[in-house]
PLY file of the C-alpha trace (Angstrom):
ply
format ascii 1.0
element vertex 401
property float x
property float y
property float z
element edge 400
property int vertex1
property int vertex2
end_header
59.99 -60.15 9.54
61.05 -63.24 11.53
63.24 -66.02 10.08
60.28 -68.32 9.39
58.47 -65.58 7.49
61.65 -64.74 5.61
62.05 -68.36 4.58
58.47 -68.59 3.36
58.87 -65.33 1.45
62.09 -66.57 -0.18
60.42 -69.84 -1.22
57.57 -68.01 -2.93
59.93 -65.55 -4.58
62.29 -68.18 -5.99
59.42 -70.38 -7.18
58.35 -67.65 -9.59
61.77 -66.93 -11.05
62.63 -67.56 -14.68
65.40 -70.04 -15.47
67.81 -67.28 -16.53
67.29 -65.51 -13.22
67.73 -68.70 -11.21
70.94 -69.45 -13.10
72.41 -66.18 -11.85
71.05 -66.15 -8.30
70.44 -69.73 -7.12
73.00 -70.76 -4.52
73.89 -67.12 -3.91
70.72 -65.83 -2.22
72.43 -65.27 1.13
75.51 -63.41 -0.13
74.22 -59.84 0.11
73.10 -60.39 3.71
76.67 -61.49 4.48
78.14 -58.44 2.81
79.50 -60.54 -0.06
79.11 -60.36 -3.82
81.11 -63.33 -5.12
80.62 -66.72 -3.45
83.46 -67.64 -1.10
85.63 -70.71 -1.69
85.99 -72.88 1.40
89.07 -75.04 0.86
89.17 -76.58 4.33
89.37 -80.34 4.60
88.61 -80.37 8.34
86.87 -78.04 10.78
87.50 -77.37 14.49
84.93 -78.33 17.11
85.18 -78.30 20.90
81.95 -80.28 21.32
82.95 -83.85 20.54
79.71 -85.23 21.98
77.72 -83.02 19.67
79.86 -84.03 16.70
79.32 -87.70 17.55
75.56 -87.18 17.55
75.64 -85.40 14.19
77.80 -88.11 12.64
75.46 -90.78 14.01
72.53 -88.94 12.45
74.26 -88.78 9.08
75.13 -92.48 9.23
71.49 -93.29 9.94
69.79 -90.99 7.42
72.29 -89.42 5.01
70.71 -86.02 5.62
72.94 -83.02 4.98
74.57 -81.87 8.19
73.13 -78.85 9.94
75.51 -76.34 11.42
79.25 -76.18 10.91
80.97 -78.68 8.60
82.93 -81.57 10.10
85.15 -83.01 7.36
85.43 -82.46 3.63
84.17 -85.92 2.75
80.94 -85.26 4.65
80.24 -82.02 2.81
81.60 -78.63 1.82
79.83 -75.23 1.86
81.04 -74.20 -1.61
79.97 -77.48 -3.18
76.64 -77.21 -1.36
75.98 -73.89 -3.10
76.40 -75.55 -6.49
74.15 -78.44 -5.46
71.44 -76.01 -4.34
71.65 -74.09 -7.60
71.55 -77.15 -9.85
68.57 -78.61 -7.97
66.69 -75.37 -8.50
67.50 -75.34 -12.21
66.38 -78.97 -12.63
63.31 -78.52 -10.44
64.23 -81.21 -7.91
64.39 -81.22 -4.12
68.11 -81.91 -3.97
71.29 -82.54 -5.89
74.46 -84.41 -4.94
77.78 -83.56 -6.61
80.65 -85.93 -7.32
84.20 -85.87 -8.62
83.08 -86.87 -12.14
80.04 -87.93 -14.09
81.12 -91.56 -13.86
81.51 -91.26 -10.08
77.95 -89.94 -9.98
76.60 -92.84 -12.05
78.58 -95.33 -9.97
77.02 -93.95 -6.80
73.52 -94.40 -8.23
74.26 -98.02 -9.19
75.78 -98.76 -5.78
72.79 -97.22 -4.03
70.42 -99.52 -5.90
72.66 -102.58 -5.57
72.90 -102.06 -1.81
69.18 -102.87 -1.59
69.55 -106.02 -3.69
68.30 -104.41 -6.90
71.21 -105.14 -9.22
69.39 -105.33 -12.54
69.41 -102.31 -14.86
67.34 -101.76 -18.00
69.03 -99.36 -20.40
68.52 -97.90 -23.85
71.41 -97.45 -26.27
73.22 -95.36 -27.15
74.68 -94.07 -23.91
78.00 -92.39 -23.32
80.64 -95.03 -24.04
81.96 -95.33 -20.48
78.41 -95.55 -19.08
77.76 -98.37 -21.55
80.96 -100.13 -20.50
80.25 -99.75 -16.78
76.88 -101.46 -17.22
77.95 -104.10 -19.75
81.08 -105.18 -17.90
79.22 -105.52 -14.60
82.09 -103.78 -12.82
79.84 -102.86 -9.89
78.02 -106.18 -9.80
75.13 -105.02 -11.92
73.41 -106.89 -14.74
72.05 -104.95 -17.70
69.31 -105.65 -20.22
69.57 -103.49 -23.32
66.32 -102.65 -25.06
64.61 -99.98 -27.09
62.13 -97.61 -25.41
59.15 -99.71 -26.46
60.60 -102.77 -24.73
61.28 -101.27 -21.32
58.15 -102.56 -19.58
58.75 -106.13 -20.79
62.40 -105.99 -19.68
61.59 -105.15 -16.04
62.20 -107.85 -13.41
61.56 -108.07 -9.66
65.23 -107.18 -9.08
65.30 -104.24 -11.51
66.61 -101.24 -9.63
66.99 -98.69 -12.39
66.06 -97.75 -15.93
68.61 -95.55 -17.69
68.27 -93.43 -20.81
70.22 -90.55 -22.31
68.36 -88.00 -24.37
69.58 -86.55 -26.64
71.93 -89.52 -26.68
75.69 -89.52 -26.99
76.78 -89.45 -29.78
73.87 -89.93 -32.22
71.58 -87.35 -30.57
68.69 -89.83 -30.67
65.81 -88.71 -28.50
63.34 -90.64 -26.38
59.93 -89.60 -25.05
60.76 -89.24 -21.37
57.14 -89.09 -20.24
56.33 -92.34 -22.08
59.47 -94.02 -20.77
58.71 -92.95 -17.21
55.25 -94.48 -17.55
56.81 -97.75 -18.76
59.08 -97.84 -15.71
56.23 -98.15 -13.25
57.73 -97.91 -9.75
61.31 -98.44 -10.95
63.33 -95.18 -10.83
64.15 -93.64 -14.19
67.61 -92.10 -14.56
67.85 -89.61 -17.42
71.26 -88.37 -18.50
70.59 -84.70 -19.29
74.18 -83.72 -20.08
73.54 -82.73 -23.71
70.26 -80.88 -23.18
70.89 -79.21 -19.80
67.92 -77.77 -17.87
67.87 -74.96 -20.43
66.32 -77.29 -23.04
64.56 -79.89 -20.89
63.91 -80.79 -17.25
63.50 -84.57 -17.07
62.14 -84.52 -13.52
59.07 -82.70 -14.82
58.50 -85.59 -17.22
58.75 -88.37 -14.67
62.48 -89.05 -14.21
63.39 -89.56 -10.57
67.11 -89.06 -11.19
68.76 -86.55 -13.52
72.43 -87.15 -14.26
74.93 -84.61 -15.58
78.54 -84.85 -16.51
79.00 -81.37 -15.08
82.36 -81.28 -16.83
80.43 -80.32 -19.94
77.85 -77.53 -20.23
77.38 -76.84 -16.52
81.04 -75.88 -16.13
81.17 -74.69 -19.70
84.83 -73.74 -20.03
86.72 -77.04 -20.21
88.46 -76.45 -16.88
86.55 -78.54 -14.33
85.82 -82.26 -13.93
82.60 -83.09 -12.07
79.32 -84.98 -12.00
75.99 -84.37 -10.29
72.68 -86.13 -9.72
69.53 -84.04 -9.24
66.84 -86.00 -7.42
64.40 -86.11 -4.52
65.77 -85.75 -1.01
65.14 -89.41 -0.16
67.47 -90.60 -2.90
69.93 -87.76 -2.21
70.42 -89.11 1.31
71.46 -92.49 -0.09
73.85 -90.83 -2.53
75.48 -88.75 0.22
76.16 -91.92 2.20
77.68 -93.60 -0.86
79.80 -90.52 -1.57
81.05 -90.43 2.00
81.92 -94.13 1.98
83.59 -94.21 -1.45
85.23 -90.79 -1.37
84.10 -89.55 -4.79
83.77 -86.00 -3.51
83.90 -82.83 -5.57
86.76 -80.44 -4.83
85.59 -77.04 -3.51
87.35 -75.14 -6.29
85.44 -77.25 -8.82
82.22 -76.43 -6.96
83.03 -72.73 -7.24
83.78 -72.99 -10.98
80.54 -74.88 -11.56
78.48 -72.31 -9.70
80.13 -69.62 -11.81
79.43 -71.64 -14.95
75.74 -71.95 -14.15
75.32 -68.18 -14.18
75.95 -68.06 -17.94
74.49 -71.47 -18.81
71.27 -70.22 -20.49
73.13 -67.59 -22.52
75.83 -70.04 -23.63
73.44 -72.86 -24.54
71.10 -70.62 -26.53
73.90 -68.87 -28.43
75.71 -72.11 -29.27
72.42 -73.78 -30.22
71.65 -71.06 -32.76
75.00 -71.64 -34.45
74.58 -75.41 -34.30
71.19 -75.26 -35.98
72.66 -73.22 -38.83
75.64 -75.55 -39.23
73.33 -78.57 -39.22
71.31 -76.99 -42.01
74.41 -76.36 -44.12
75.84 -79.82 -43.48
72.54 -81.44 -44.47
72.72 -79.70 -47.84
76.36 -80.62 -48.46
77.06 -83.54 -50.85
80.15 -84.48 -48.84
77.89 -85.36 -45.89
75.59 -88.39 -46.02
73.56 -87.82 -42.86
73.13 -85.19 -40.18
71.75 -85.87 -36.72
70.32 -82.86 -34.91
67.73 -83.18 -32.13
64.22 -81.80 -32.28
64.72 -79.90 -29.03
67.76 -78.18 -30.51
71.02 -77.80 -28.66
74.66 -77.22 -29.44
75.56 -80.79 -30.43
75.67 -82.06 -34.03
76.54 -85.53 -35.31
77.15 -86.13 -38.99
78.38 -88.88 -41.25
80.76 -88.10 -44.09
81.28 -89.69 -47.49
85.04 -89.53 -47.18
87.47 -90.53 -44.46
86.34 -89.05 -41.10
89.92 -89.21 -39.82
90.97 -86.84 -42.57
88.33 -84.36 -41.46
89.67 -84.52 -37.91
93.22 -83.99 -39.17
92.29 -80.94 -41.27
90.36 -78.76 -38.81
92.12 -75.56 -37.84
89.83 -73.33 -35.78
87.82 -76.26 -34.39
89.65 -78.26 -31.73
89.96 -82.03 -32.34
89.35 -83.25 -28.80
87.01 -85.32 -26.64
84.50 -83.76 -24.27
81.91 -81.14 -25.15
80.01 -78.14 -23.86
82.93 -75.74 -23.80
82.98 -72.18 -25.14
85.12 -73.40 -28.05
84.01 -75.88 -30.70
85.24 -79.47 -30.38
85.05 -82.37 -32.82
85.85 -86.05 -32.36
85.38 -89.47 -33.94
83.26 -91.51 -31.48
84.16 -94.94 -32.91
87.82 -94.18 -32.18
87.56 -92.39 -28.85
84.43 -91.77 -26.74
82.75 -95.06 -27.74
85.84 -97.15 -28.54
85.31 -99.11 -25.33
81.90 -100.34 -26.56
81.90 -103.59 -28.54
82.03 -102.73 -32.27
78.86 -104.67 -33.10
76.94 -103.05 -30.23
78.32 -99.68 -31.21
77.16 -99.95 -34.81
73.83 -101.41 -33.71
73.25 -98.25 -31.68
73.84 -96.11 -34.75
77.44 -95.15 -34.06
78.85 -95.75 -37.52
82.54 -95.64 -38.38
81.94 -92.50 -40.46
80.17 -90.58 -37.71
81.69 -87.39 -36.32
80.42 -85.60 -33.22
80.76 -81.84 -32.92
80.14 -79.65 -29.88
79.49 -76.15 -31.18
80.94 -73.31 -29.14
80.61 -69.55 -29.16
82.73 -68.67 -32.19
81.18 -66.82 -35.12
79.18 -69.28 -37.20
80.75 -68.12 -40.48
84.24 -68.82 -39.13
83.15 -72.26 -38.01
81.61 -73.03 -41.38
84.74 -71.89 -43.21
86.79 -74.31 -41.11
84.36 -77.19 -41.62
84.13 -76.52 -45.34
87.91 -76.71 -45.62
88.16 -79.83 -43.42
85.56 -81.71 -45.44
87.85 -81.49 -48.48
87.19 -80.83 -52.14
83.62 -80.88 -53.43
83.18 -83.96 -55.62
80.34 -85.10 -57.79
77.17 -85.24 -55.72
75.76 -88.71 -55.31
72.20 -89.45 -56.32
69.51 -88.64 -53.81
68.78 -92.35 -53.31
72.38 -93.03 -52.37
72.89 -89.93 -50.32
69.66 -89.56 -48.35
70.98 -86.45 -46.65
68.61 -85.46 -43.88
68.48 -83.71 -40.56
67.11 -86.19 -38.05
0 1
1 2
2 3
3 4
4 5
5 6
6 7
7 8
8 9
9 10
10 11
11 12
12 13
13 14
14 15
15 16
16 17
17 18
18 19
19 20
20 21
21 22
22 23
23 24
24 25
25 26
26 27
27 28
28 29
29 30
30 31
31 32
32 33
33 34
34 35
35 36
36 37
37 38
38 39
39 40
40 41
41 42
42 43
43 44
44 45
45 46
46 47
47 48
48 49
49 50
50 51
51 52
52 53
53 54
54 55
55 56
56 57
57 58
58 59
59 60
60 61
61 62
62 63
63 64
64 65
65 66
66 67
67 68
68 69
69 70
70 71
71 72
72 73
73 74
74 75
75 76
76 77
77 78
78 79
79 80
80 81
81 82
82 83
83 84
84 85
85 86
86 87
87 88
88 89
89 90
90 91
91 92
92 93
93 94
94 95
95 96
96 97
97 98
98 99
99 100
100 101
101 102
102 103
103 104
104 105
105 106
106 107
107 108
108 109
109 110
110 111
111 112
112 113
113 114
114 115
115 116
116 117
117 118
118 119
119 120
120 121
121 122
122 123
123 124
124 125
125 126
126 127
127 128
128 129
129 130
130 131
131 132
132 133
133 134
134 135
135 136
136 137
137 138
138 139
139 140
140 141
141 142
142 143
143 144
144 145
145 146
146 147
147 148
148 149
149 150
150 151
151 152
152 153
153 154
154 155
155 156
156 157
157 158
158 159
159 160
160 161
161 162
162 163
163 164
164 165
165 166
166 167
167 168
168 169
169 170
170 171
171 172
172 173
173 174
174 175
175 176
176 177
177 178
178 179
179 180
180 181
181 182
182 183
183 184
184 185
185 186
186 187
187 188
188 189
189 190
190 191
191 192
192 193
193 194
194 195
195 196
196 197
197 198
198 199
199 200
200 201
201 202
202 203
203 204
204 205
205 206
206 207
207 208
208 209
209 210
210 211
211 212
212 213
213 214
214 215
215 216
216 217
217 218
218 219
219 220
220 221
221 222
222 223
223 224
224 225
225 226
226 227
227 228
228 229
229 230
230 231
231 232
232 233
233 234
234 235
235 236
236 237
237 238
238 239
239 240
240 241
241 242
242 243
243 244
244 245
245 246
246 247
247 248
248 249
249 250
250 251
251 252
252 253
253 254
254 255
255 256
256 257
257 258
258 259
259 260
260 261
261 262
262 263
263 264
264 265
265 266
266 267
267 268
268 269
269 270
270 271
271 272
272 273
273 274
274 275
275 276
276 277
277 278
278 279
279 280
280 281
281 282
282 283
283 284
284 285
285 286
286 287
287 288
288 289
289 290
290 291
291 292
292 293
293 294
294 295
295 296
296 297
297 298
298 299
299 300
300 301
301 302
302 303
303 304
304 305
305 306
306 307
307 308
308 309
309 310
310 311
311 312
312 313
313 314
314 315
315 316
316 317
317 318
318 319
319 320
320 321
321 322
322 323
323 324
324 325
325 326
326 327
327 328
328 329
329 330
330 331
331 332
332 333
333 334
334 335
335 336
336 337
337 338
338 339
339 340
340 341
341 342
342 343
343 344
344 345
345 346
346 347
347 348
348 349
349 350
350 351
351 352
352 353
353 354
354 355
355 356
356 357
357 358
358 359
359 360
360 361
361 362
362 363
363 364
364 365
365 366
366 367
367 368
368 369
369 370
370 371
371 372
372 373
373 374
374 375
375 376
376 377
377 378
378 379
379 380
380 381
381 382
382 383
383 384
384 385
385 386
386 387
387 388
388 389
389 390
390 391
391 392
392 393
393 394
394 395
395 396
396 397
397 398
398 399
399 400
């Protein structure tokens, strides 16, 4: 079988794979033919070449198109083989042509905004809530952008001739509010829709299949999955990926090869981790919703391992009393984390805007890990404090939403 036939065969074979299979094998398809089992880590920052004319031509081609370099690498800021394996795998999981990895989720979002601004499209339409730093980046205009905040129903009316992007996060950080991506994509018309898929991951939803042109991940979270890597990635079509590669090269927000290796390793267990943690989260959400010490529980319809809940008492006391659960920012790790968004992840958002987006001062956000659900409940039960007299139903209105 010649190389062209082999490539066609591989394309057909991978197109029919289940997500769990792709998570294990995407980005690693060539290893066995190289006599390897684990992906290699290429830590080189520069690469030797005795053909300087050829290198000049390749660099000129990249400057003109942003296409990934064929052949041997040139310099770490132009690309890295280990990082490229992760990008290939994530694109396959999200169902997009390409993916471009960055040093953090915020570096990834910044690159998208710069790519749109470079064409004169500086206006962004966005739906709250977003991750607090994403909100701040847009609101403060740090990259020269102007934002119009609206609800999903108002997106079409908020578009302008200079609108370069519509941004949503679903389920949203930290309230877990969900939007209808297909309806939002329709409202965007020809304006690219960026969907932050950090909380859901491609295990629970694939925004590109519902009309999003760009899918953003803080890969620090579920994609890495172990709290030991900082990264961001945008899954998208190849046309947009070329723009992002040029921005990444110019600004230097590259992902370290070791991080690329850890992310590729994390993807292999992503479906198992998300489904196991989601089962525990659903059970904890059910118990919290029935607890008189909790006034509201937010848990998304699509499921997932994130829970947000509002307490009757002092949320800071709950944070101070957890023992098994770790009181820390971030999410998506194998261990359970809890934090108070109004104090930490969304502190940078104006208090009025924060509360208007549903981030109340009594809201806690919990990322459920892989511990036994009974152990987690015992810790939560203790942290919530003594059971008091239950409020009336009218006052309490406990619900899973």
